[in-house]
Structures are given as structure tokens and as C-alpha cells.
N, C-alpha and C positions, 0 to 999 in steps of 0.2 A: 660334351657334358656341360650342363649349366653350374654355374656357382651359386649355392642358395643358402641362406642363412637359416639356422635352428632358432626359433622362437616364435613368440606371439604377439601380434599387435591387436589391439580392441577395436581399432578401426582399419579395417581391411582396404586401405585406400592407398595405391602405392604413391610414394612421395615424387615429386617433381623439383629438379633444381632451378634455381635462375638460369636464364642461358647465358649470363653474365659471368658466372662462377660455377666451378666444380663442387659438387656435395660436401667436400671436405676440402678444407685449404689450411696452410700453415702461415701464420703471421709472427712477426719478429720484433721485440722490443729490446733491444741489446741482445743480452745473454740468453732471455727468454724466448723459447718457443712455444708457441700457442697452436694446437690443432683446433680448427673452428669446424664443427659440424653445421651445416647450413642445407638443408635438405627438404624445403617445405613440401607438403604442410606439416608432416608429423615425424620429420627425421628418420623414416622407416628405413631399415637396414636390408638393403636388398643387393644386387649385384653392382649397380651403380657407386652407391656408398661405400661397399666394402674396396672396389677397385680406387675409388678415391682416396680412402683411409691408407691402402697401401701405398700409394704415391706420396701421401703425405708422411708416412712413417720413413720412406726412402729420403725423403727431403731433410727430416731431422736426422736421422742416421748419418748423413753425409755432412751436415751443417756442423759448425762450431758451438752449438746452442748448449747450453749449461745446464738448464730444466724445461721442463714440459708442462704445460697445463692443456687440458682437454676441455673444452667448453661446447656448446651448443646454442644455436639462436633458435627463437620461436616459442611458442606458447608449452613445448614439450622439451626435455631433453631428448628422448626418442619416446615413440609409440611401440617400438620393438620391431620385429621383423616384419617384412611384408609376405603375408601367409599366402597369397596368390603364387607365390614362388614355389611353393611345397607340391604343387599338384603335379603329379605324373614321375615323382622321383622314385628310381629304384635304388637297390644296394649302394651299387656303384656311384651314382650319381650323390646320394646322400652322404658316403663317405668322402667324396671329394669336397662338398660342399663344406662338411666338417672341417675337413682337413685344413682347407684355406682360411675359415675364420679362426681356428684355435693356432694356426700360424702368424697370423696378424696380432692375437692377443700374446702369444710368446715373445714376439719381437718388441713389443711394447714393453712388456715386463723386464726384458733383459737390457733395455737401453742403460746406458752407464750414466744415467744423470737421475736426480729426483724427479718423480712424476706426479701430478695431481690433479684428480678430477673434479671437476665443479660441476655440480647438480643443482640445476637451479628448478626443476619442475620434474613431472613424471618421467621416470626412468624404468625400462622394461627391457627384460631379456638381454639381446646381444650389446646394448648400450651399458646395461648393468654390468656384463661380463667384461666390458671394456673397461669398465671403471674400476672393476676388481683387478685388474691387470696393473693398476697404477701403484704407486708407493702408499699414496694417500687419497681419501676421498671426502672433501666437503661439499655439504649440502644446505639448502634452505628450509628454512622450519617447514615441517609438514608436507615435505615431498614423500610421494608414493615410489616404492621402488618393489619391483617383483620379478621373481624368476619362474614363470606362469606357463611354461611350455607344456605341463601337465594337462591342460584344457584341450590340447588337440594330440594328446597321447605321446608327447616326447618329453625329454629332461634335458636339461642345458647340455650343449655340446661345444661350446667355446671355452670349457673349463670352469664354467661357473659352478658346478659343483664341488671340485676340489679346493677352489679358492675361496669359497665360502665355507667349507669345512675349517678351512686354514685360519681363518678370521674368526668365526663365530662357534665352532665345535661343531661335531657330526649331529647332533641332536638338534640343534637351531638351523643347521643349514637343510635337514630334512624336513623339519616342521615348516620352512619358507617354501621350498621346492615342491614337497608334495601336497601341501595345502593349496597350491596355485593362488594364493592371496597376496596382497599389496600390504606393504609393512611400510610405516611411517620414518622418516628421518632419523627422528628422536627414538624409535625403538632399535634401529640398526646402530645408532651410535651407542646405546646401552649394550648391544651385542658386539661390540668391537669390531662392527664391518665399516661405519661411518665414523671417521676421525673427529669432524667438527661439525656441528649444525648452528647456524646462523639465520638472523631475519633475513628475509629475502632481499630487501632494499641495501642491505650492507654486503651481502654474499660475494658478487662479483669484486668490488671494489677490494675488499680485506684479503678474498683469495687470492687475486693476482698481486698484490702488495707482499703476501707470504710467498708466492711463486717466483717473485723477483728476487725476494731475500734468499732463497733457495740457490736462484741462478747466481748469484753474486759470491755464495760461499765457496768452500773448498771443494771442488767437484769431483777430485780424486778421491778425497776422504769420504764424500757421499756415496760414490761407487763402492769404496771399499766396504762402507756399511751395508750397502745391498748384497755384496759377495757373500758377507758374514751370515748376513739375514738367510739367503738362499742355502748356504753350507746347512745351517741349522734344519731347514726345511727337508733337505736331501739324506742329512746323515746324522742328524741329531747335534747335541752340544759336543760331543766327543769329536764329530766330524771337524764342526767350526774351530775348536779348542786347536786340533790339528793344521788347521790351514791360517790360523791367527797371527804366527810370526811371520808367513810368506805375504800375507794379504797387507798386513799393518807395515811391516818391515819395508817395503817398496816405499811407503809414504814418505821415509826419511831422505829421499832423494828428488822429493818434489819442491819445486820453487815456492809453493804456497806455504808447506811446514815451514820451510827456514824463515820466510816473511813474516809468518805468525807467530814462532818463537821470539825474532827479532822485534816484532813489534809488542809482544805481551811484556817482553823485559824493559823495553824502553818508553813504553806507553801505558801499559796495564793491558787487561783484558777488555776485549770489544773493539780494539780499534783497528785491528788488521784489515788490509785490503786483499783480495784473494784474485786471481787470475786464472785459476782453472789447469794450472800446469805444475 
């Protein structure tokens, strides 16, 4: 069975990677890992990019990285999925394709570190869903986003429905998905989907500096924040309350908390250096 990705690309031209590098790769800057999507001309999500992203996430999971940024090269973040890959799929093929993509999304979401998607240009379908798996999305001014699967009779299958509901609420999510329209980064910032919108010329520098700040922070405390947020999603505030003492209590055994307390008492706030331990 083939692995094919749900989505839609305005230009149905399969992307081809440079022979010198995979469609996605991991770059490191100290504690910060960056997954770079580089699958010209349109960064289309087909099997080559999916497999490359799976390997990139493998690399991040095995590494000592303390934060992850996801960026893309080229004129678009992604034109969406390679629609050519949908031809001839039966129910079993479609289910396998959705399962592979959704598993990738869940792995990114479960990373025990802060994650930031940095979207510089057009972001459709699978790439939008990948961004929704991240803790934060920063985007350039005027960037169009879309979950436009409805134009081919589909709905987002990599978790875009539910993650958009989580951020924007069901009414906004249904509007975005059912209309198959494009919505600007400014609109999605108002809808609580995008965290921050910046001029294109400033986006990469400011986003990567922020990602490095996250990477140099108290990694285990950030992981605890993610656990509690997930607990709210899974079981509401009561479930998060039930798990709070367990999750936060474990931080009192970390080197970072001990160092942070000592630094605060001796030097004042904001002077601590954290090691992620």
C-alpha cells in the first residue's frame, strides 16, 4: 500500500528535492533543533517528504535538543499535499495514509520540549496541520493559511479538525474548513490559531531568537507545562488539578529548579542559567 497524504495543492506539481539533501533535515544550534522543510518547488507533502519528516523527528527524539523550530525554504511554506498521490486509493490505502500522517503529528505534539512553527509564506493542508501540532505558531504578515481539503471532497485527516477546534473553537474551525478558503495570519491571530504576526523581514530572526530563548530555559518545567495543558484537553480542569501535584512536584528534584532558586535569592530574577536537567 502507498502512503499518501490528505490535503490539496493549488499547483499539482510533485515537488523534487535537491539531490544533495533530503526533503527535510535537522539543523542544530546548541540546544535548539530546527527541522528544515526543503522540497522544491512547492514543498508538497507526498511520501518522500513524509518519510523524511519521520526521520527528522526520529533524530530530534533521540537528541539532547531542548526546543524545536520548524521552518521551510522557498517561496511557500507548503503548497499542500501532492494531489497526484490520491489517485486510485481504496479505503484501506486511505486509512493507512491518514494513519501515517496522524502518527507524525502526534509525535511532534508529544515532544517533551517547546515547539515553534515559523511560517513565512502560503501554508496549506498538511503543513498547516503540522504547524497546529506545535505549541506555538509565528507567521509573517499577510500569510494565507488554508485547510482546503473540501475542494476535492475531503476533510483534514492529520488532526487539523480537532486541533483547530481546540485553538479557535468549533464555529471558527468549521468556517475555515467548510469554506475551503484562505485566511490571513492576521485573522488567525485574532482567532487564537497563530500566536504572533511579524513583518516578513523580521520573522525569521525574531522567531529563531525566541526559539533559542525557549531552548535555554527550564526544559523540564516547559515539559510539565505541556503535560498540564494536555491534561486540561483530555479531562478538563479537574483532571489537570488531579495531576498537578504529581507533575509539578517532580520538578523539585531537578537541577534547574535548585539553581533557579539559588540564583533568584542571590542575584534576583532573570539571572539563572538552566541546563535542562
